[in-house]
BASEVO-192181 format. One record per residue (C-alpha): residue number from 1; residue in one letter; y, x, z. Coordinates in Angstrom, 2 decimals, always signed. Each point is the difference from the previous one (the first is absolute). Layout:
<tordrens>
[tordren NUM, a, [Y, X, Z]]
...
</tordrens>
This chain:
<tordrens>
[tordren 1, m, [+105.54, +123.25, +125.06]]
[tordren 2, n, [+0.67, -0.65, -3.70]]
[tordren 3, k, [-3.46, +1.25, -0.96]]
[tordren 4, d, [-1.58, -2.19, +2.68]]
[tordren 5, w, [+1.94, -3.00, -1.30]]
[tordren 6, n, [-1.03, +0.69, -3.61]]
[tordren 7, l, [-3.65, +0.27, +1.04]]
[tordren 8, h, [+0.20, -3.18, +2.07]]
[tordren 9, l, [+1.60, -1.96, -2.83]]
[tordren 10, a, [-2.45, +1.40, -2.56]]
[tordren 11, l, [-2.98, -1.01, +2.14]]
[tordren 12, r, [+1.32, -3.52, +0.48]]
[tordren 13, i, [+0.80, -0.44, -3.69]]
[tordren 14, s, [-3.44, +1.37, -0.95]]
[tordren 15, a, [-1.69, -2.51, +2.30]]
[tordren 16, v, [+2.09, -2.86, -1.38]]
[tordren 17, a, [-0.78, +1.06, -3.58]]
[tordren 18, f, [-3.75, +0.27, +0.63]]
[tordren 19, f, [-0.40, -3.31, +1.82]]
[tordren 20, s, [+2.25, -1.88, -2.42]]
[tordren 21, v, [-2.23, +0.95, -2.96]]
[tordren 22, v, [-3.18, -0.78, +1.95]]
[tordren 23, l, [+1.40, -3.35, +1.14]]
[tordren 24, q, [+1.15, -0.82, -3.52]]
[tordren 25, e, [-3.32, +0.72, -1.69]]
[tordren 26, a, [-2.29, -1.31, +2.75]]
[tordren 27, v, [+1.83, -3.15, +1.08]]
[tordren 28, v, [+3.18, -0.96, -1.83]]
[tordren 29, s, [-1.42, +0.41, -3.51]]
[tordren 30, q, [-2.72, -2.52, +0.90]]
[tordren 31, v, [+2.53, -2.77, +0.73]]
[tordren 32, s, [+1.47, -1.81, -2.99]]
[tordren 33, l, [+3.25, -1.97, +0.15]]
[tordren 34, f, [+1.28, -1.90, -3.06]]
[tordren 35, g, [-2.63, +1.79, -2.04]]
[tordren 36, v, [+1.18, +3.52, +0.95]]
[tordren 37, t, [-0.46, +2.32, +2.96]]
[tordren 38, a, [+2.74, +1.60, +2.05]]
[tordren 39, d, [+0.47, +3.77, -0.24]]
[tordren 40, l, [+0.98, +1.75, +3.22]]
[tordren 41, t, [+0.27, +3.49, -1.45]]
[tordren 42, p, [+3.37, -0.19, -1.83]]
[tordren 43, l, [+1.46, -1.79, +3.02]]
[tordren 44, v, [-1.21, +2.76, +2.34]]
[tordren 45, v, [+1.43, +2.71, -2.28]]
[tordren 46, m, [+3.30, -1.89, -0.21]]
[tordren 47, s, [+0.11, -0.40, +3.78]]
[tordren 48, i, [-0.65, +3.69, +0.68]]
[tordren 49, g, [+2.71, +1.03, -2.45]]
[tordren 50, l, [+2.49, -2.47, +1.43]]
[tordren 51, l, [-0.71, +1.19, +3.53]]
[tordren 52, a, [-0.60, +3.74, -0.38]]
[tordren 53, g, [+1.93, +1.00, -3.12]]
[tordren 54, s, [-0.65, +1.08, -3.57]]
[tordren 55, m, [-2.18, +3.04, +0.71]]
[tordren 56, a, [-2.36, -1.86, +2.34]]
[tordren 57, g, [-0.02, -2.95, -2.39]]
[tordren 58, a, [-0.93, +2.14, -3.00]]
[tordren 59, v, [-2.71, +1.94, +1.85]]
[tordren 60, s, [-1.53, -3.16, +1.48]]
[tordren 61, g, [+0.18, -1.66, -3.43]]
[tordren 62, f, [-1.93, +2.86, -1.55]]
[tordren 63, a, [-2.63, -0.04, +2.76]]
[tordren 64, i, [-0.49, -3.77, +0.03]]
[tordren 65, g, [-0.09, -0.18, -3.80]]
[tordren 66, l, [-2.55, +2.82, -0.18]]
[tordren 67, f, [-2.19, -1.72, +2.60]]
[tordren 68, v, [+0.21, -3.31, -1.89]]
[tordren 69, d, [-1.02, +1.67, -3.27]]
[tordren 70, i, [-2.96, +1.71, +1.65]]
[tordren 71, v, [-1.20, -3.16, +1.75]]
[tordren 72, l, [+0.29, -2.12, -3.16]]
[tordren 73, f, [-1.43, +2.73, -2.30]]
[tordren 74, q, [+3.14, -0.07, -2.14]]
[tordren 75, v, [+1.62, +2.83, -1.91]]
[tordren 76, v, [+1.24, +2.22, +2.79]]
[tordren 77, g, [+3.78, +0.23, +0.16]]
[tordren 78, l, [+1.01, -3.29, -1.64]]
[tordren 79, t, [+0.73, -1.89, +3.20]]
[tordren 80, s, [+1.43, +3.14, +1.62]]
[tordren 81, l, [+2.59, +0.31, -2.77]]
[tordren 82, l, [+1.21, -3.54, +0.60]]
[tordren 83, f, [-0.09, +0.21, +3.80]]
[tordren 84, i, [+1.92, +3.29, +0.06]]
[tordren 85, t, [+2.82, -1.80, -1.81]]
[tordren 86, v, [-0.15, -2.97, +2.38]]
[tordren 87, g, [+0.02, +2.18, +3.12]]
[tordren 88, y, [+2.69, +2.36, -1.23]]
[tordren 89, w, [+2.52, -2.62, -1.04]]
[tordren 90, s, [-0.61, -2.10, +3.09]]
[tordren 91, g, [+0.83, +3.10, +2.03]]
[tordren 92, r, [+3.07, +0.75, -2.11]]
[tordren 93, l, [+1.28, -3.50, +0.65]]
[tordren 94, r, [-0.24, +0.70, +3.73]]
[tordren 95, e, [+1.70, +3.38, -0.33]]
[tordren 96, l, [+2.83, -1.09, -2.28]]
[tordren 97, r, [+0.73, -3.59, +1.04]]
[tordren 98, d, [-1.42, -0.22, +3.54]]
[tordren 99, p, [-1.00, -3.68, -0.48]]
[tordren 100, s, [-0.08, -2.11, +3.13]]
[tordren 101, h, [-0.59, -3.52, -1.32]]
[tordren 102, g, [-3.23, -1.52, +1.29]]
[tordren 103, l, [-1.08, -1.20, -3.45]]
[tordren 104, i, [+0.23, +3.42, -1.68]]
[tordren 105, p, [-3.79, +0.61, +0.40]]
[tordren 106, l, [-0.71, -3.32, -1.69]]
[tordren 107, g, [+2.10, +0.84, -3.06]]
[tordren 108, l, [-1.33, +3.54, -0.21]]
[tordren 109, g, [-3.55, -1.28, +0.43]]
[tordren 110, a, [+0.45, -2.30, -2.98]]
[tordren 111, i, [+1.46, +2.82, -2.11]]
[tordren 112, a, [-2.76, +2.44, +1.05]]
[tordren 113, t, [-2.75, -2.52, -0.80]]
[tordren 114, g, [+1.50, -0.95, -3.36]]
[tordren 115, f, [+0.60, +3.63, -0.95]]
[tordren 116, t, [-3.56, +0.96, +0.94]]
[tordren 117, g, [-1.54, -2.90, -1.93]]
[tordren 118, v, [+2.07, +0.50, -3.16]]
[tordren 119, g, [-0.32, +3.78, +0.18]]
[tordren 120, m, [-3.78, -0.14, +0.33]]
[tordren 121, a, [-0.26, -2.40, -2.96]]
[tordren 122, i, [+2.15, +2.27, -2.18]]
[tordren 123, i, [-1.93, +3.15, +0.96]]
[tordren 124, q, [-3.35, -1.66, -0.65]]
[tordren 125, f, [+1.27, -1.23, -3.37]]
[tordren 126, l, [+1.18, +3.49, -0.96]]
[tordren 127, l, [-3.34, +1.49, +1.05]]
[tordren 128, g, [-1.89, -2.54, -2.06]]
[tordren 129, v, [-1.68, -1.67, +2.95]]
[tordren 130, d, [-1.45, -3.41, -0.81]]
[tordren 131, a, [+2.67, -1.99, +1.85]]
[tordren 132, p, [+1.96, -1.91, -2.64]]
[tordren 133, v, [+3.58, -0.97, +0.80]]
[tordren 134, s, [+0.23, -3.78, -0.08]]
[tordren 135, w, [+1.78, -2.91, +1.63]]
[tordren 136, l, [-2.89, -0.25, +2.46]]
[tordren 137, l, [+0.63, +3.56, +1.16]]
[tordren 138, i, [+3.72, -0.69, +0.39]]
[tordren 139, q, [-0.82, -3.15, +1.96]]
[tordren 140, q, [-2.29, +1.96, +2.31]]
[tordren 141, i, [+2.70, +2.61, +0.63]]
[tordren 142, v, [+2.58, -2.68, +0.82]]
[tordren 143, l, [-2.41, -1.78, +2.35]]
[tordren 144, q, [-0.88, +3.26, +1.73]]
[tordren 145, v, [+3.70, +0.72, +0.51]]
[tordren 146, l, [+0.40, -3.42, +1.62]]
[tordren 147, v, [-3.06, +0.48, +2.20]]
[tordren 148, n, [+1.17, +3.46, +1.08]]
[tordren 149, c, [+3.41, -1.45, +0.87]]
[tordren 150, l, [-1.76, -2.17, +2.58]]
[tordren 151, i, [-1.43, +3.04, +1.80]]
[tordren 152, a, [+2.72, +2.60, -0.69]]
[tordren 153, l, [+1.87, -0.51, +3.27]]
[tordren 154, p, [-3.14, -0.04, +2.22]]
[tordren 155, v, [-1.33, +3.15, -1.70]]
[tordren 156, y, [+3.35, +1.75, +0.44]]
[tordren 157, e, [+0.13, -0.97, +3.67]]
[tordren 158, v, [-3.54, +1.27, +0.65]]
[tordren 159, v, [+0.73, +3.33, -1.72]]
[tordren 160, r, [+3.28, +0.30, +1.91]]
[tordren 161, r, [-1.73, -0.51, +3.33]]
[tordren 162, l, [-2.69, +2.56, -0.87]]
[tordren 163, i, [+2.31, +2.85, -1.04]]
[tordren 164, y, [+3.26, -0.87, +1.78]]
[tordren 165, r, [-0.48, +2.34, +2.96]]
[tordren 166, a, [-0.63, +2.95, -2.32]]
[tordren 167, l, [+3.14, -0.57, -2.09]]
[tordren 168, p, [+3.00, +2.30, +0.55]]
[tordren 169, r, [+3.17, -1.50, +1.30]]
[tordren 170, d, [+2.47, -0.84, -2.75]]
[tordren 171, p, [+3.15, +2.11, +0.52]]
[tordren 172, r, [+2.08, -2.71, -1.67]]
[tordren 173, a, [-1.15, -2.49, +2.62]]
[tordren 174, r, [+0.95, +2.40, +2.77]]
[tordren 175, r, [+3.46, +0.46, -1.51]]
[tordren 176, r, [+0.47, -3.75, -0.31]]
[tordren 177, r, [-0.93, -0.47, +3.66]]
[tordren 178, a, [+2.39, +2.76, +1.01]]
[tordren 179, y, [+2.91, -1.53, -1.88]]
[tordren 180, t, [-0.51, -3.40, +1.57]]
[tordren 181, t, [+0.33, +1.31, +3.58]]
[tordren 182, s, [+3.30, +0.15, +1.82]]
[tordren 183, l, [-0.27, +3.80, +0.17]]
[tordren 184, s, [+0.40, +0.64, -3.71]]
[tordren 185, p, [-0.32, +3.64, -1.11]]
[tordren 186, l, [+3.31, -0.47, -1.90]]
[tordren 187, q, [+1.93, -0.43, +3.24]]
[tordren 188, r, [+1.82, +2.88, +1.62]]
[tordren 189, p, [-1.44, +1.26, +3.33]]
[tordren 190, s, [+2.85, -1.58, +1.99]]
[tordren 191, e, [-0.59, -3.36, -1.70]]
[tordren 192, r, [-3.72, +0.18, +0.77]]
[tordren 193, i, [+0.71, +0.74, +3.66]]
[tordren 194, g, [+2.44, -2.90, +0.19]]
[tordren 195, s, [-2.51, -2.35, -1.64]]
[tordren 196, a, [-2.68, +1.08, +2.43]]
[tordren 197, r, [+2.30, -0.63, +2.98]]
[tordren 198, v, [+0.88, -3.47, -1.29]]
[tordren 199, a, [-3.69, -0.78, -0.47]]
[tordren 200, r, [-0.81, +1.10, +3.57]]
[tordren 201, g, [+2.93, -2.01, +1.38]]
[tordren 202, r, [-1.43, -3.14, -1.57]]
</tordrens>
């Protein structure tokens, strides 16, 4: 069962990763807003990590980053390095803090986009690529963060719907549901029987 679940989740994440890169390069990159284009890929990596955990986030970040580098004929591994970090720490946030606020994807999307933009600029500068750091570059990164904030929640929701059925049940959620019922596991057997009788009498 666990192997079947892992395969099911891996297939769904692979499909999401592939189509997100294709959609980004074929459609989204052709639409300019405020002089910049939105970038779906860090948002998709963030969403997978936040939904499926650090391991799935890191693996999907590597795969999506590698695909982006190949499609754009960039130095292979640059985007993967950044996306692995985004996916891993998004997953760690889920595992350690279990965030439930509806705006968490928006904040993480902004952080992921900003980290990716700044990280790529620094790496290109260190490698001697002709991409000088200037106020114009900083302005473009800030604008792209703002644009990605507009689509962060819709992207997260789409990814959630696509992989939700393949996600394992969170044991913490099951424990929380168990503790909120009248038949708490902390009650003695006699207390649970009495509670059940009272519930049936009502």
